[in-house]
N, C-alpha and C positions, 0 to 999 in steps of 0.2 A: 505493500499502500504506500503510496504517495505519502511523503511529508509535507504538513501544512508550509505555507509562505513563511508565516512566523517563526515556525522552528528553523527553516533553513537561514533564514535571516540570523537568528541567535547563532547557528553553527557557524555562519561565516563571519561573524563579529570573533568567536572563540578561534576560528583559523587563522584571522589575521591575527590575532594577539600572539598565538603560539609559533606561528611561521614566518611571521614577516621579515624575520632577520637572516632566513635561511639564504646562502649565498653560492655554496660549492656545488655545481652542475653534476659533477660524476657522483657525489657522495651523498646529495640530499635530494634530489630532484624527485627519487622514487617515493619517499616518504611523503614529500611534497604534495605529489599529485594522490596519491593514496588518501590523505587528508582531505584534498580537494573534493573528490569524490564522495567522501564522506559527508562532506557538508550537505550533500542532494540525497543522503539515504542510500546510496549506491557502493556496493562493494567494487572496486575498481577491478580486480582480478576476475569478476564474473562477466564484464563487459569488454576489457581493454588488456592489451599487453604491452610491456616496455621492451624496445629494441627490436621492432619487427623487421627482419630481413626483408628488402626489396630490390629488385634489380632494375638500375636506371638506364637511361637511354644510352650511355656508354657502355653498356654490359658490366658494369661494375655494380656490386651490391651496396647498399647504403642500409642504414638502419634508423627506422622512424624511432624517435624518442618514445611515444605513447600512441597508440593505434588502436580505435573502436572502428571496426570494419562497417562501413556504410554510414557511420554518423561523425568520428571527429577524429582529426590528427593534430598531435601536439609536437612542436618543435620547441626544446627548453634549450635556454642559454644562461651562462654564468652572468650575473649581477653587473648591469651597465653595457652589456654586449647589444649590437645594434638590431632591432626587431624586424627590421625592412630586410634584412640579410637574411634572419631566420625565416621568413615568410618565404622566400625565394628558394630556400634550401627545401622547406618542405613542399612546394608546388614539384620539384624535381621527382618525387616520389611517384606522383600520380601515374607517369607513363607504365610503370611497373605493376598499377593495380587493376584488378578485374571490374567490369563494369558495376557490378553489383557492392563492390567493396570500397567505391569512390567516396569520401566523406562529404557531408554536408556542410561542415563547419570545421576551421583551422583555427588553433589558438598557439600563439606565440608568446613567450614570457621569459623573462630574467628573475623570476621571485618578485622583484618589487613591480614591476610593469606588466599589464597584461593587453593584448589586443585580441579581439574575437573578429574572425572573418565569417559571415554568413554567405556563403556560395551561391546557395539558391537566388536569395534577395540583393546580393550584389553590396551588402553593406560591411563597415568596418567601425568595431567600438575600441577606443582606446580607454584605460583607466589605471589608477594606482592601487597598489593591493589595499591600501588603507579605506577606498571606497568599494571594496568587494561587496558588502553588505548591501549597497546601495544599489549595486548592479547584477544582484542574483537572478532576476527574472530573464536576463538575457540569456540564461543558460538554462531555462526552463526545460530545454529538450532532453537535460541529463536525467532529469527527475519523472519527466512524462507530463510536464505541462507544457502546452503549444500555443503559440500565438493562431488565432483564429482567422481563417482566409475565406473569405466569400466571393471570391471571384471566380467566375465561370471561366475564365480565359485564362486561368493561371495554367503553365506548360505541366505542373506535377498533375493537374487533374487530367489533361489529355493523355500525359503520360501512363497514368494509372487505369484509364480506360483501356487504352491500347494493350496493356499486359494483361490485363484481366479477359480481355476478349482473345488474347492469344491463348491464354490457358483454357478457356471454355472450347476453343476450337480444337485444340490438341484432345482434350477428354474427349470430346463429341466424335473426332475423327477414330477413336479407339474403341468405339461404341459404347461410351458412357453418357447417356443421355436423359433425357425427360425430365420427370419428376427429382429424381436422386442426383442428377446433375445439377439441377437448380437448387436443391436444398444444400448440397456440397459447397457450391459457389458463395452461396449466402453466408455459410459458416466460416468460409475463408475470408471472405470481406470482413466481418466480424472481427476476427483476430488479427487480421493485418491492422485494422483501426485500432483493437486494443492495445497493441503492443507499441503504439507510438502517442497514448492518450492517457497513460496511467490507470487503465481498467487493468492490464497487465503491469507487472514490473517491466521496465522501460527494455525493450528489445528481445524479451525472454523468449517470444514464439520464433523469432529469426534465429535465435542462437538455438532453439529445439531443431529446427529445419538443418542449421549447418552442422551441428555437432551430434545428432542423435539419429541421423539419417544416411544412409550410403551414397556415395558420389554419383553412383549409376542409377539411383532411383528406384531400385529394386524393390526396396522395403519402405518406401514413402507413403504408399497407400495404408499399409497395417499401421505404420505408426501414427498416421493421421487419424485413423479411426480409433485407436486407444487414446489420442489425446483428445478426441471430442467426447468420448466416454467417462474422461477424467472431469472434463469441465461440467458434467452433467450430475456429478457426485459432491455432495457436502464434502468438507474435508473430513468432518468425524468418522465418514463410513468408507473412506479410502483404505486400499489394501496398506497394510505398516510396511509392505515389500516393494511398494511403488518407487519407481525411479524418483530420486530426490528432486531432479530438475523438474518433473511432472508435478511433482507435490507442491511446489512452489505457486501453480496457477489456482487462482481464485475458483469459486463455485460460481457459474453463471446464472443458471435457471432459465427462468424464462421461456422454457419448452424450446430452447433453440437449437438443443442439442441432445433431444429426446429421441427422435427417430432413429432407429438401425438403419444404416445403409449398406448396400453393397459398397463393398471396398474397390476403388478405381485403381489401375495400374500406371505406374509411372515409369519414365525412363530418364536417362540423365538429362536431356535436352528438357523436358517437363519439370524437372526439379530445379533446373537453372531459370526458366521462366518464373517459378513461385519464389525463388530466391530473389530476384530481380523485384517482384511484386514486393517482397518484406523489405527491399532497400529502400524504397521511396518513403518520403516523409508523410504518412496518412494523416498525422494531426494537421495538416495544413491543407486538407481536401474536406470541404463541407458535404456533410450528408445531403444538402439542398441541390447538389448536382447530380446524384447518384441517379436519377432518372436518364441524364446523357450517358451514363456508364452503360445502363441497360440496352439503350438503343445500339452501343458499339458491338456488343456481344451477339446481337441478332442478325440474321441474314437479310439484306434490305428487301427481299422479296416477302419474306416474313412480317416485316416491319406494318406493311399496308394491311394485309389480311387480318393481322390480329389488332389492328387500330392503334398500336403504339405511337406515342407522341411525348414531346418535351415541350414544355412551355419554361422560357427564360424566367429567371427571377426577377428580372425588371417587370415584366409582363403581369408575374404572380403579384407585386407590389402594387401594380397600378391597381389591381381588382381588390386587394384586401384592406389598402388603405381607405378608399371612401366607404367601403362596405363596413368597417368595423372600427380599423385601426387609429384612424384620425378623430374618431369620436371619443375613443380610451384615452388618447394621449390629451387632448382637450379638456377632458373631466379630470384628468391628473394635475393639470395646470391649476385649474380652478379649486383643487383640494390641498395645493401646498400650504403648508402651515397649521393645517387642521387633521391632528392626528384620528380625530374619530370618522371624519370622511374618508381619509387616505385608507384605512383600516377597512371602511366599509366598499371602496372600490377593490382593494386587494380580494375581498371575500366574493365580490361580483366576478372577478377573474378567474377564481377557483370552480364557478359553476358554469363557465362557458362551455357549450359543446359545438362541435364542428362535425360535418358530414361532406366530404367528397364523395359522391356515387359513381364515379369516373377515373378513380385516384391513381390511376398507373403506378408508378413509384414513389408516389405520395408526396410530389414536391409542394402542391399547394398546402398540405396540412404541416409538413415539415418547417417551411418558412413561416408558417401563421404561428406556430408553436415558438420558433426562435423568436419573433417579433415580440409576441405576448412575454415570453421569458426577460427580454430585454426590459419591456416595460415594468414586469414585476419587479424586477432588480433596481430600478429608479423608485419605486414607490417604497421598497424597503429601505433603501438609503435616505430617504427622505424622511421615513417615520424615525429611524434611528440615528439620524443626522448630530444627535446630541451625545451619543454612546461612544465611548473610547474602544471598547471591544464589545462585540457579539459572540456568544457562546451557542453552541447547539445550533448553528445554523441550519441543518436538515428542517428543525422544527419551524422556521419562519419561512420555508419554502412551498407556497401551496399549489401552484400549477403541476399538473403531472400529464404523462403521455395517455391515458387512459379518459381523456376529453376529447379525443379525436377518433373519428370514425370514417372508413373508407369502404368502398365496394370496389373490386377488379375482378375483370373477367380471366385474366391469365394469372396462373400461381407464381411465376416468377418474381413479375413486378409486385404482387402482392405481399410476397415476403421480404422483398428488397425494403418497400415502404414499412414493414414493421419493424425491421432491424435499423432501417436509417432512422426513424422515429427515438428508438433507445439512442443511437449514437448522436443525434443532436441533443437529447437529453443531458448525456454525459457532457457535450462541449459545454452545454449552457450551466452545468453544475461546475467545471472548471472555471467559468467566469465568476461564478459567485466565490468560488475558493478563492479566486486571485483577489477579488474586492476583499472579502473580509478575512483573508489570511489562515482560514481556517479548512482542512481539506475537506469534501464533500462528495461523498459518491453514493451511488443506489446500487449496491450489491450485496446480494444477488438478486437478479431483477425479479421484481415482484409484479410491477403493473406493465401493461403494454396497450400500444392502439389497436384498436379494434378494426382489422382490417379483413374483411370479408370475402373469400375468393367464390365469386358468382357473378351471375348475369343480372344487371342493377335493374333491368327491363323487366325482370320476371319475378323477383321476390318483393315482398314488404318491408319497405325500409324502416316501418315501425317495429320490425323483429329485430332490427339492429339498434336503433335509437328512437326512444318514444318520441312522437312530433312535438308533445308538450314539454320535453326537455331540451329539444333541439334549438341552439341559437344560430346557427348559420349553416347554409349550404353554400358550397362553392366548389369552384373546379374548373375544366375545360373539357367538356366529353366530346368524343372524336363524332366527326359527321362525315366519314367517309362514304358511308353506305347510300347516301342520298346521291353522292357523287357518282359511285360506281352504277346505281340503278338507272342513271339518265345517260350511261353510255352505251 
């Protein structure tokens, strides 16, 4: 479980106090970085190694001071050495790394000064060790906290869609298809996201794939089947002989891992695709664009026949803002300074219910939930603005995913919608954690969005949510059949 930001800051202050005077690169850098990782509640040796050998362009071997495959490369120098030179040296190692090993971050340091490069964002941050506690959120990727990104055009979203589609195609080509393929991929999607967002301990799923499965992929299907079984069992009833790596994973529940599936077969190339998927930073991917991922894994001809569609986030906001969101924000503005009215508005939010009768992958529901959680957070901040510290944050969060209902004809997008709502909920819980400094997560999963896999034209919507309880019906139903009938 991730540490709270408050505890991380306390540990950072202690780290600075104890280690700011370290100077000798070869003698002290290892203890320095072990202590650095401990600030974030991570055991360094579990994720990163010292003196990793890498062949450079000149065919000579170099040794990376500290390397966390797919995430971080550190080049450490003695006190007073130039950090520009350290960065140039760090970049020389890239030519000798595999695609999925390439780091997203580079840190160079001389004990006293830090420089962090975010290679995806193209940013650089410099600071002195005495300011480390002020800068800890720059290193949220170590603890599993992530910067939220809602940009549909972000290259990482496109890359994720391409890789997920590639994995889908390879499994289908091997004869693994239909319902089981859909459920399997949804589980993989959840685990990839969980690995980067503190649902799991950071990168523990990627580590399991790398260290516990054969390079030829021959045992990957069996290992994943066992892994899914572990996630479906509370820790108290798991075998005492369970692999210690698997024992570290949390109990998920939510019926996501309930069904027993036929075990798919993998080969070396398919394992490599999954490793490439795991090397992406899924914490930067918004569940609000999972609909586009869904489209990417379907054949073009199937897309029209199934009525699959994707509405952009901008267009969804154009609908939900005048429908309900603008009025709620106006009401919030009028309630400021009046705790009783703010409490009333908060209570009102928790009783709203939404239905999308043609929900696809749930984008309308997901974005509506996200926007309401953002408003809820502002209400809570206003209510508690005079409080120095808020304890038991979970008790003051009222909105939850079970206020959202959907109907979807095809099973694959229906399951995507259900899982994406959990993932958006977790992202918003991390936003709350960041604001109040107390780690907040909802595990095991107890509530879920109600996504019914059925034909919305043939079932009684009242059986899903009673009309006198329903607040809003929203969405973008396909109208392809009218077009087809006129051709």
